[in-house]
C-alpha positions in Angstrom: 1.5 64.4 50.5 -1.0 66.9 51.8 -2.2 69.4 49.2 -2.0 72.2 51.7 1.7 71.8 52.0 2.2 72.2 48.3 1.9 75.9 48.1 4.4 76.7 45.3 3.1 75.5 42.0 5.0 75.7 38.7 3.1 75.5 35.4 5.1 74.5 32.3 3.3 75.6 29.2 1.3 78.9 29.5 -1.4 78.6 26.9 -5.1 78.5 27.4 -5.1 75.6 29.8 -2.0 76.5 31.7 -3.2 80.1 32.0 -6.6 78.9 33.2 -5.0 76.6 35.9 -2.8 79.6 36.9 -5.7 81.9 37.4 -7.7 79.4 39.5 -4.7 78.5 41.7 -3.6 82.0 42.2 -7.0 83.1 43.2 -7.0 80.2 45.8 -3.8 81.7 47.3 -1.1 79.6 45.9 2.2 81.0 44.7 2.1 80.3 40.9 5.1 80.4 38.6 5.3 79.5 34.9 7.8 78.5 32.2 6.9 78.9 28.6 9.2 79.4 25.6 7.0 82.3 24.4 8.4 85.3 26.3 5.4 87.3 25.2 3.0 84.8 27.0 5.1 85.0 30.2 5.2 88.7 30.1 1.4 89.0 29.5 0.8 86.7 32.5 3.1 88.7 34.7 1.6 92.0 33.6 -1.9 90.7 34.3 -1.1 89.1 37.6 -1.9 85.6 36.3 1.4 84.3 37.7 3.8 85.5 40.4 7.0 84.7 38.5 7.9 83.3 35.1 10.6 82.5 32.6 10.9 81.7 28.9 13.5 79.0 29.6 13.8 76.2 32.1 14.8 78.3 35.1 16.5 76.1 37.6 15.5 78.2 40.5 11.8 78.1 39.6 11.9 74.4 39.1 13.7 73.6 42.3 11.4 75.7 44.4 8.2 74.0 43.1 6.2 71.7 45.3 4.0 70.7 42.4 4.6 70.9 38.6 1.7 70.9 36.2 2.6 70.2 32.6 0.4 72.0 30.0 2.6 71.1 27.0 1.9 69.1 23.9 2.0 65.4 24.9 5.0 64.5 22.7 7.5 66.8 24.4 6.7 66.3 28.1 8.9 63.3 28.7 11.9 65.0 27.0 11.3 68.1 29.2 11.2 66.0 32.3 14.3 64.0 31.3 16.3 67.2 30.8 15.2 69.0 33.9 14.2 66.4 36.7 17.6 66.8 38.3 16.3 70.1 39.6 13.0 68.6 41.0 12.5 68.8 44.7 12.5 65.4 46.4 9.0 64.1 47.1 7.4 66.3 44.4 4.2 65.4 42.6 3.9 66.3 39.0 0.8 66.1 36.8 -0.4 67.1 33.3 -3.4 68.2 31.3 -2.9 66.3 28.1 -5.6 64.6 26.1 -4.0 61.3 25.5 -2.4 59.0 28.1 -1.3 55.6 26.9 1.5 57.0 24.7 2.6 59.4 27.4 2.2 58.2 31.0 4.2 55.0 30.9 7.2 56.7 29.2 7.2 59.5 31.8 7.0 57.1 34.7 9.7 54.9 33.3 12.3 57.8 33.2 11.3 59.4 36.6 13.6 59.5 39.6 12.3 57.2 42.4 11.5 60.1 44.7 9.2 61.8 42.1 5.6 60.8 41.3 3.7 61.5 38.2 0.0 61.2 38.3 -1.8 61.9 35.0 -5.0 63.9 34.7 -7.2 65.3 31.9 -9.3 68.4 32.4 -12.3 68.0 30.0 -12.6 71.7 29.4 -11.5 74.2 26.8 -12.4 77.0 24.4 -12.2 77.5 20.7 -9.5 80.2 21.3 -5.9 79.6 22.4 -3.3 81.4 24.3 -2.9 82.7 27.9 -4.7 85.9 26.9 -7.9 83.8 26.4 -7.5 81.8 29.6 -10.5 81.6 31.9 -11.0 79.5 35.1 -14.7 79.5 34.5 -14.3 76.8 31.8 -13.8 74.4 34.6 -17.3 74.9 36.1 -19.7 72.0 35.4 -16.8 70.2 33.5 -15.4 66.8 34.0 -11.9 66.0 35.3 -10.3 62.6 34.8 -7.5 61.2 37.0 -5.5 58.6 35.2 -3.4 56.4 37.5 -1.3 53.4 36.8 -0.1 50.7 39.2 3.0 52.8 39.9 0.9 55.5 41.6 0.3 55.7 45.3 -3.2 56.1 46.8 -2.0 59.4 48.3 -1.1 60.8 44.9 -4.5 59.7 43.3 -6.4 61.4 46.2 -4.2 64.5 45.8 -5.0 64.7 42.1 -8.7 64.2 42.7 -8.6 67.0 45.2 -6.8 69.2 42.7 -9.7 68.8 40.3 -12.2 69.7 42.9 -10.2 72.8 44.0 -10.1 73.9 40.4 -13.9 73.9 40.3 -14.6 70.8 38.3 -18.1 69.4 39.1 -17.3 65.8 38.4 -14.1 63.9 39.0 -13.6 60.4 37.7 -10.8 57.8 37.7 -9.8 55.8 34.6 -6.8 53.7 33.5 -4.8 55.1 30.6 -6.4 52.5 28.3 -9.9 53.2 29.4 -9.2 56.9 29.1 -7.9 56.7 25.6 -10.8 54.6 24.5 -13.3 56.9 25.9 -11.6 60.1 24.7 -11.4 58.7 21.2 -15.1 58.6 21.1 -16.3 61.7 23.1 -13.5 64.1 22.1 -11.4 63.0 19.2 -14.2 61.6 17.0 -16.3 64.7 17.6 -13.5 66.9 16.4 -13.1 64.8 13.3 -16.8 65.1 12.6 -16.7 68.9 13.1 -13.8 69.3 10.8 -15.4 67.1 8.1 -18.7 69.0 8.4 -17.0 72.3 8.1 -14.9 71.3 5.0 -17.3 69.3 2.9 -18.8 72.5 1.5 -17.1 75.7 0.6 -20.0 78.0 -0.1 -19.0 81.4 1.3 -22.6 82.3 1.9 -23.1 79.6 4.4 -23.2 81.9 7.4 -26.4 83.5 5.9 -28.3 80.3 6.0 -27.3 78.3 9.1 -29.2 77.9 12.3 -28.3 76.7 15.8 -27.8 73.0 14.7 -24.9 73.8 12.4 -23.3 76.3 14.8 -23.5 73.7 17.6 -22.1 70.9 15.6 -19.2 73.0 14.2 -18.3 75.0 17.4 -15.1 72.9 17.8 -14.1 73.2 14.1 -11.9 76.1 15.0 -9.1 73.8 15.9 -5.4 73.9 16.8 -4.1 71.7 13.9 -0.7 71.0 15.6 -2.0 69.8 18.9 -4.9 67.8 17.5 -2.9 66.1 14.8 -0.5 65.0 17.5 -3.4 63.7 19.7 -5.0 61.8 16.8 -1.7 60.1 15.8 -0.9 59.2 19.4 -4.3 57.6 19.9 -4.5 56.2 16.3 -5.7 52.7 16.9 -8.6 53.7 19.3 -9.6 56.7 17.2 -9.8 54.7 14.0 -12.0 52.1 15.7 -14.4 54.8 16.8 -14.3 56.4 13.3 -15.2 53.0 11.8 -18.1 52.6 14.1 -19.4 56.1 13.2 -19.0 55.4 9.5 -21.1 52.2 9.9 -23.9 54.1 11.7 -23.8 56.9 9.1 -23.9 54.3 6.3 -26.9 52.7 7.9 -28.8 56.0 8.0 -27.8 56.6 4.4 -29.2 53.2 3.3 -32.4 53.8 5.2 -32.9 56.9 3.1 -31.9 55.2 -0.1 -34.4 52.3 0.6 -37.1 54.6 1.9 -37.1 52.5 5.1 -38.9 55.0 7.4 -39.4 52.4 10.2 -35.7 51.6 10.5 -34.9 55.4 10.3 -37.4 56.3 13.0 -36.2 53.4 15.2 -32.7 54.8 15.1 -33.9 58.3 15.8 -35.9 57.0 18.9 -32.8 55.3 20.1 -30.8 58.5 19.7 -33.5 60.4 21.5 -33.5 58.0 24.4 -29.8 58.0 24.8 -29.6 61.8 24.7 -32.4 61.9 27.4 -30.3 59.6 29.6 -27.2 61.7 29.0 -29.1 64.9 29.9 -30.6 63.2 33.0 -27.0 62.1 34.2 -25.7 65.6 33.6 -28.6 67.2 35.6 -28.0 64.8 38.5 -24.4 65.9 38.8 -25.2 69.6 39.2 
């Protein structure tokens, strides 16, 4: 399962992430094709040399030629796509994904796969506030994290191949987590943060707000420009773990509120010191990885 032998790559789903993968892999010399139901996205990618070939429907020739398939679709439709088209997969092919939730996806895919096909899940922790292939940019992978998410059905060869893919794409840090560990962590560092950004952006409707805000508000609400269809699906598919993190956040927020109600400056300052220490540790760890 050497990566170097997998020179023909098919990307299914040609949005921001699929387009960014395509740009990176094509620059590295791989033959990149894509399938997306949006014919405009496919044409844009062809016109701008982001891909070598493309189709707006599941093209049997493109599928059968692929040595690797990368799924950049909404998580809820990947298994159905594979079920309908895996008869065209090349024997021995490795397939992977970019989706932000794993427990509700990985096991279903592995359950329906042919015995001679291996699915190894991955999550590139990168993105932009804009969507679509026209906004794709491989530079989003730089200094970003990449998580490989194996199960006991995955071979060591496939895990190492997927780790290598992350490094080839330019991610600075590659980690390995189980689907359950991944979903618990992502509920906190990604899904909860999006919930907070949305709440902060919607709790006031003053149209003059842009005239008064500083960096703190802009930084906290950067991700509030959100793809409502994708993130609703992600929240629901990781419902239990996300709700647990939301409850933990509410408890912390209520504690701060009560400190202010009670005028408890010592408790408030202690919580701020803890926050500062944890942020320093976070920054130190980030710096060490560069």
